[in-house]
N, C-alpha and C positions, 0 to 999 in steps of 0.2 A: 613242828606244831604249823597249822594249817589256817588259812584266811580266816574262818569263822571264830577261832579262838582268840583274835586279836581285838582290843577294844576299837570301837567306831569312832573314827574322826568327827569332830563336831565344830565345824568352822566358827560357829559363833562362840564359841568358850575361848578363842584364838587370837582376839583381837588387841591384846593390851599392849602397849609399846614397851618393849623390853628396856630395863636399865641399863647403864653403860656398865658392861660385864668387866671393863679394865678398872672399875673404882666401886663398885659394888657386887657381892658374890650373887650369881644368878640361882634362884630358889627352884625353879622349874627344872623338873629331872627329864633326862633323855627318855623318850619312849617311842613305841612304833604302833602306828594303826592302821586300820583297813578302811578304806571308804563304805559307804552303806550299801552299795551294792556289789561290793566284794572284788572289784574290778582293779582298785588302785592300792598300792601299800604306801604309808606317809611315814618319814623319819622326822622326828621334831624335838627341839629341846628349848624352844622359847627363844632362841637366836637364829635359827635356822630352820628351813623346811626342805626335805628332798623327797619328791614324789616319783613314783614308778608305775606304770601300767603291766599288769601281770598275764593279761590275755590278749591276744594268742600266744603271746611270748612277752618277756620283760623287757621294757624299755624306760630308762629315765627321762622325764617330760618336764619336771619343774625342779628347780633347784634356785632357790629364794634367801637373800639375805635379809632376816627381818628387823635388822638394826636401822636400815636404809631403804628396804624394799625393792632391792636391786635382782632383778630376774638374771640370770648368769647364763641361761641356755638360750638357744634358738632354733635347736633341730634335735631330734632323736638319732642317737647312734647306737652300734653294737654295745652291749655290756663289757666285752672284751672280745680279745683275738688271740687265738693260740695256734701253733704251728704243731700238728702231731705227724709223726713220720716223713717230714718233707712236706706235708699239706697243709694250706691255712685254713681255717675256719672261725667263722663268728660264733660268739657266744651270746645269745638273747638278739635284741633288736627288733625293730617294726620298720617296715619300708612302705614307701608310697607318699610321704611327705612332699607336696608340690611346691611349696615355698619355702626355702630353707632360712630366710632372713627372720623368721617369727613363725611360733605355733600357737594356732588357736587350739584351746583345748576340747572342742567338739569335734576336731579333726580325728583324734586318736581312734575313734571306733571305725575309722576309714582304713586304718591302716593293717598290714598284712604281715604275717611271719612268713620267713622263708625255710622252706622244708630242709635244705642243705645245712642249715644252722643248727647248733647245739640249743635244745627248746627246753623251756622251763618245766620242770618235774613237780618241786615243791619248795617249802621254806622252813627254816628252822629260826626260832629266836633264843638267844641268851645273853647272860650279863658278859660283859667284856672280860675276857680272859687275860692275865698279865703276860706279858711278853717275858719279862725278866723276872727271875726270883731272886731279886735285890735284899740282901741281908741290910737293913737300915741301921740297926742296933750298933752303936758306939762309934758312928759317923756323925758329923756335925753338919746334918741337912736341915734346911728351911721347910722340906715337904718331905715325909716319910710315907705319905699314902699313895698308893697305885690308882690310877685313873679307873673312872667307873662310867657306866653308861650302858647301852645296849648294843649287841650286834646282830645282825640278821643274815643268814645265811641263803642265797638263792642256788639251788641245785639243779643241774641241767644234764640232759642225755641226748644222744644223738640216736637217728633212726638208721644211720648209715650201719651196715654190718659190720665194717671193719672198725667201727667206734663204739659198739654197743655196750663194751665194758669198760668204757672209759667215762668217768664221772667227773663233771668240773664244778666246782663251787666258786660263787663269787660273793665275797665277805664284804659287808660294810657294818663299821662300828660308828655310833655316834655317842658324842662323849656330854657329860655332865658339865656345865659351867661355862663352855666357851664354844664359839661357832665353828665345831670342827667334825670333819669325817674322816675315816680313813678307810681305805679299800686295797684287798688284795685277792687273789685267784689262787685256788689249789686243785690240782688236778690228781685224780686217783685211778691208778692202773690195776684194774681188775681183770685185765686180760691174761690170757696163756703163757705171755711171753714178754721181755721188754720191749719198751716203745722208747721213741727220741723226741724228746720236748726242745722245739725251737723257740722262736722269739715268742714271747708272751707280754702282750699289750695288756696291762690289768685294768687301764682306765683310759676311755675314749670319750670326748666330749665335743660337741658342736656350741661353741660359745660364743656369745655377744661379742662382737670385735670391739676393741679399744679404741681405735682410729682408723680412718680411711685415707687412701691416696688413689687417685684415679690412673696415673702411670708412674714409673721410675722403680728404684728398689725399693722392697718391702722390707729388707733386712735390718733397718733402723726403725721400723716402726715397732710400737710396743705392744705386746700381747695382753691380752686382759688382765687388768690388775685388781680386779674385784677379788681375786682367790690367788692364795700363796699355796704352793705344792713342795712337798718335801718328802723323800723316799729313802729308805733305809739302805741305799745304795749309791753311796757317795764317796769320791776320794780324788784326790790329786795333790795332797799337801799344800794347799792355799791358805788353809786355817779360816776358809769362808764358804758357807753351803753353797752359795750361787755358782761359786767356780768349781765346786766339787761335784754338783749335781750331773749325773750320768743318764738321767732317765727321762727329763721333761722335753718333750718334742712339740714345738709350735710350728704347724703345717697349715697350707692352703687347702681349701676343701671344694674339690672340683663339682661336687652338686649344688654348691651355694652359687647359682648363675645369676642371681640378682645382685650381688655384691657390687660395690661402687668400683673396685679396682677392675681395670680394663682386661687384664690377665687373667683374674682369678686368683691372685697371690695374696689376699688379706692373711695373715697368720692367727687363725680363728677356729682352727681345728687342733685339739689337743690330743696327744697319744702318749701314753708313760710306759716304757719298756727300756731295758739295759740294752745298749747297742751291740755289744760284744759277746752277747750268750746267744749262741746260735745253735747248739747241739748238745743237750744233757739227757744220758741215757738213765730212763727210770725203768726200775727192774718190776717184774711182776710180783705183785701186792703192796709195793711202796707207792708214796705220794710224792708229788712235786709242788712246792711252795713258791708263789712267785714274791717279787719284792712287795713291801707294803708302802703304800702312798698316803700322805696325810694332806687333806685339802682343808684349808684354814681361811674363810670369809673375812675380806677385808673391807671396811666402810670408810676409808681416808686415803687420800694420797701424802697425807702427812708421814714424813719419815719415822718421827719418833713415837707416833701411834702405831705405825706398821711394824715397828720396831717392839714394841710394848707387847703386842699381841702375839708376836713370834715368841718373845720370851715367855710369856703364859704359857704357850704350847708345850715349850720344853719343859716348864715346873711342871706340868700335867701330866703327860704321856712319858715323860723320862726323868721322875722325881730322883733318880740317883745323880743328876747333875747337879742338884742343889747341894750336895756334900761338898764340905770346903775345909778339910784339915789344914791346921798350921804346921807346914813341914819346912826342913831345913834338906839342903841338896850337899851332902857330904862328899869332900875329897879326901880319900884316907889310903894309907899304906898297910896299915896292919889292924889287928882287932883292938888293941889298947886305944888307939885314935876313934874307933867305933862307938867304945863304952864311954869315951869321954864325952863325945859328942851326944850321946843318949844323954848322959848326966847333965850336960848343959842345956838340952831341950827340956828335961824335966823342971831344970832349976828356973828357967825363964819363960815356963807356959807354953811352949811348942808341944805339939801334939804328935809330931811325926817325923819320920827320918829316912830320906830316901838316898840310898848309897848311889852317887853320881856316877856318870860315864867317867872313865879314868881311876875308878876306885877299885878295889880288889876283889870286888864280889863276882863270881862268875857261876850264872843260873843254869848254865849247859853242863856244868860238872855235877854229875848225879852221882858220885862214888860216896859211899857211906861214910867215909872220912868229911868230905865237904858238907854234907847234909848234916851231920852232927855239928861240925862247927856253927853253921850259920843257924841251927835251931838254938843253939846254946846263946847266941848272941840275939835271937828274937826274943828268947825267953827272958834274957835280961831287960831287954827295951819293954817287953809286956808288965814285967816286975816294977817298972817306973811309970808305968800307964802310958808308954809311947808306942804309936805304930811304926812298923818298919817295912822298907821295901827296897828295892833296887831296880838299875838301870839294865836293859838288857838290848843289844843290837841285833837286827835281822837284816835289813836291807844294807845298802852302800857297802856290800863286802862280796868277796868273791870266794865261792866254796870249790867247786870243780867243774869241769866241762859237764859231767853227768848229772850236777844238781841244780846248776844255775838256769835261769830263764832262757830260753832260745828263741833269739831274734827272729821272727817270721821273716825278714827281709832277707837276712843273711843264711839262715840254718845254722847259726854260730851263737855261742854265749854272749850276751849283751843287749843294748836297745832297750835297757830298764829305766825307768825314771831317773835313776842317779849312777848310769852307767851298767855297772854288773850288780845283780842281785840273785841270791836263791830262789827257785821256786818252792811256793808252799807245798805243792803237790808233790813234789820230789821226795826220794828217800830220806834226804836229810832235813827237809823241810818238815815232813811227818814226825821225823826223830825229834827236831826242836821241839814240836808242839808238845810231844810226849815227856821230854826232858822238862818243860816249864812247869807242866802239872805235876811231876813227881817232885820237884823242888819245891812248889809252893805245898802240897799235902805234907811232905815231910819236915820242912820247916816250921810252918805256921806263920809265914810272911804275910803282910797285910795288903801291900801296895807293890802294884807291877806297872813299871815305867818301860815301855816297849818303843824302839824306833824302828817304824816298819812292822810288817811288811805294807807293801803298796800292791794292793790286788789288781790295780790297773796296769801292773807288769804283765801283760799275755805271755803265753808260753807256747811255742809251737813243738815242744816236745813230745813224742809219742809214746816214750818209755817210762814216763814218771808215772808211779803207781795212783797218785792222787787225781789225775785227769787223762782224758783221753788223747787229748790233742789241743791245737789252737783253739777251736770254737767253744770249748766247756772250761777252757783254763783260768779265765777271770772268775767264772761263777764258782767253780770249784774252790779255789784259793780263797776268795770271799767266805764261802761255807765253811770252810776248815778254820778260818780266823775267827768267824763268828761264833761258831761253837766252843772254842777256847776262852772267848770272851765270857760266854754264857755260863761255862764251867767256873770260871773264875769268879763271877757274880754269886753264884749257888754257894760258894765258900765265903762271900763277904770281902772278897778282894777289891781294892779300889784301884781303877786303871787310869794311868795317864797315857795316852796314846797320839798318835803323831797326825791322825786324820779325822774325817768326820763321820765316826763310827758311833755318834751318840744314842742313835736310837736301837742299837744293840748291844749297850751296857757299857761303853767306856762313859769315864766321868769328867775328864778334863783333856785340854788341846792347848797349843801355845796361843797368845794372845795374837802374835803376829808381829814380827820384827825382823831386824839385818842383824844377824850375828855378829859382823864386825863392828858395829855400834857401840859394842861393850870394850872396845879398844881406846874408845874415844874419852876425853875427859869427863870427871864425874859432873862437872857442871854443865856439859853436854847432854849426858845420860839422863839428868833429872827432867829435863825439858822434853828430850826424845820419849822418855817412859810415859809422860802424860799425854803427849800425843799419842801412843800406842794403845794406851788405856782408852782415851776418847774416841779414837777411831774403831778399836776392836769391841765395843760394847754397844753396837748400835741393834744387833739382832741377838746377841748373847748375854747370858746373865753371869755377874761376876763370879760365881764359883765354876763356870765352864771353863775357864781360861787361866794360864798361869803366866807371868811375867819372868824377868831374870835380873839377878844382881850379883855380878861377880865381886865376891870379897877376894878372890886373888886373881891372878894375871888370867886373862880368858880372850884367844884370837887375838893375841899380841897386843900392843900398847905399853906405856910405860907406868911410873908409880902415880902418874896423875890419873890414871884409868881404875885404879883399884882403891879397895877399903882398907886393906891391910897396910899397916897396923891399925887396928880398928879404933884404938883408943885415941889415935892422932886425926881422925876423919869422923868424929861423933855427928858434927853437924849435917854432913852429906850422909850419913849411915842412917841417920834418924828419918832425915828430909826423905830418901827414897823407901823407907818401910812406911812412913806415914802416908805417902801419896798412893803406895799399893794396897796398903791395909784401908786407906780412906776410900778407895774405889771397891774394897770387898775382893780385891784380887791377891790372891797367894803368889808369891814370886820364888823363884829358886835360888835361895841365898846360898851361893856354892861356894865352899871353901872349907877349911879344916875345922871351924870353930865360929860359935856366935858371939862370944866375947872374951877381950883379953885382958880386962882390968874391972876393978868394982863399978868405975863410972860408967863402962860400956854395958856391962850387964844390967846396970840400974836403967839404961836407956833402953836397951830391948825390953826388958819387962816392964817398963811403963808403957811402951808403945803396945804390946800385947796385952796387957791390962785392959788399955782404952778400947782394943778392938773387941775383946771378948764383952766388955761391959755393953756396946753399941753394936753387937754382932749380928742381931736380927735386921736392924735398919741398913747396915752395911753391906749385907749379903742381899738387900733388895734392889729392885731395878734402877738403873740411872736414867735421870735426865739430863740433856746435855747442854749447859750453861755458855761456855766459850772456850774454843778449843787453845791450847797453849800456843801462843807464836812469838814468846819471849819480848813481846813489845808493851805488853799490858796485862792486866789479870786474866786469869783464867779458872774454870771451875766447872765442878759437876754437882748432881744434888740426887741423893738416894730418896725414894718414895715407897710408901706402903700405907693404903688407906686402912689396912687391917691391924696396924700396931698402935699402941698408945703413942708412940713418937712417930709422926707422920711423915718426916723428912729428916735429911741429914745433909748439909751444904760443905761442901768442900772448896775453899776458895785459896788461891795462889797466887803469889806477888814475885815475877820473877825478876824485877827491876832492881838497881842498886840503889834505890832512894823509896822511903816509905810513901804508901798512896793511900788516898780515901776516893772511894767511887760509891757512887748510888747504882743500883741495877734493878730490874724488874724480875722477879723470882715467879717463873711460871707454876704455880700450885694445885692447878686441878687435879693431876693424878695423885695427890695426898688425900683427897675426898674433903679437903676444908672448902667451907662455900661462903663464909661471912667474914671471920678473922683468923689471923694466926698468930702464935707466939714464936718468936724468934729469942733464941738464947746462946749466944755466943760462949763457946767451949763451955757450954753448960750451965753458965752462971748468969751474968747479966740478961734480963728478959726484957725484949721489947715487943708490944703487942700492935699489931698491923691490920687495919681493914683491907678486905680483897676488893680490887677492882671488879668491874662487871666481866672482865676476861679471866678472871680466876687468878691475877697476878696482885704480888705485892710488893711494894717498895722496900729495898734494904739499903742502907749506907753501913759501910764496914770501912775500916782502916788496918793495912796489914804492913807490917816492917818489911825492910828491903829483904828481898831474897828469904821470904818468909809464906807462911801459910796461917790461914784461921779456918774455923768450922762453927756451925750454927746447928742447934736441933731446932726442929720446926714441930711444933704442937698444936 
């Protein structure tokens, strides 16, 4: 598709102030336009506008947040940078901008292309393609729809003789309903032999600086906060994206000579690339696809609002993370215990059973006898309408000198994140992948909980069949892992994974906790778990994370730390369940059974029925009210302006005496504007007028060491 076939941009029809997309659905659809003179391409969805000059080469010159009219760019840069056979080349870009602090649109006609760069050939426009073929049927998800919008692909070629059969595609997707663009690069090798791809920077932006400093260290200066970047290349076991990010690099811009900083060190040049990917062989006729980067525009410094925006992004681009089955983490020694646990799940309303670490399932055993055994148990679970899965360890183990990752510093096994670990590109690693596929294809298991691998574990081996050496080891291990995740998604398998692989098909990660804390007393665990929930749900939605409840001994501790016998600790058991389910968070209830008496069964069933009744609002986003500190009340509130029940407030009293408190409840994100009805535990109703700041006063009383909850309508 070429410029003349696109609709013409008409500024006069694009002046309306957009509604708050975090409260009201945006009706404007993403679209791609051309300017009347055919020189520019405009991406627009009512919430953002990103514009490109396409002659004499492509350069992005305008990136504006229409919610607050903030211009993000101060200068034009190349569209990408790639390394081919050891040499670096710019893709797109225009040159000659004299003042890099700002760009006046009229200056675009004065800018020139560089003949040594990859130059623009043509473009194509298509609907957004799905990344993961997610099978949503049978899972309890709040969003089963894939993201929609438009993708434009700018196609580039080089006049250089050595590169004439190399085609570079720079892709942009603009999404319906949120201020989000994604970008990635693909390189097609149409030459007569293999080529080596080195570092690929799929995004380069000359951005408006956030703050300035004349002299001194710039390491503490804030990079621009009007935009949030996230790529599908993140890991380090931190359970938080900001610490897992491997690709976002804020740099100084030497071309920006009018900046305030005396040494030109202001962090205002963004480059996105994985640092440890330096040499990937691409055979004749094959393609190389870079990481994909998501760029979410922000209109506020408020932590809650920024978090809500990120959460909406996840719900949209990775809808599989909204699946949230109710599962048990079974510790078992034999098949009879598995069947008994399945029966208990069915009897109490649980929906899934995961064979925990320490149980007898071995997914690496692909003998006919083992596969038949676990298929029979899976069939039994399915006959009870229960999903079944199991834990599998990859990392934190030693296989052999020939299969473990090789430390580049020593040339010997070791140096991994947890000491020793196998390399996914080793013969054993590739065999592990194949065994997992065979096990799931043969048994019909529904859930895979894997511990590792961590592809940050680079490997200096030159004999592993899955990678050439150190410089491609991280990339190839990640590629192998992603392929397995995609394969499992194609079969409808739910994936609990230990790192930030959400954008490539994983469903859930740990909420973030210290394992040894589960050897502390139940009283301590109750408070600590609420702190973990509060801290772990700023940028994450409840279904993305899991917590932990040790029904039996875990990481040490005495009888004061566990819930068994369950019938003797019903108050603590229910308290732990209510605060997890009340947050919409599934916990690993790890033990041999869910109940041990009629009273225990009634307690578990009662909590599960309550959760299912209010499941939609409990799986909605959280507003943070007050963090647990053991000194006074604490609480959270779920909000969803699209539901009949607009909010659900969970309030806790950790003290040993009854309390009465009056608080201001922030109701802006419920969508309510004039009044709200609070009903305590769905019963007594109180109608309250909203203040001008969308807050409402609520007075509540909670018994000692107890809780209450309110519906908001």
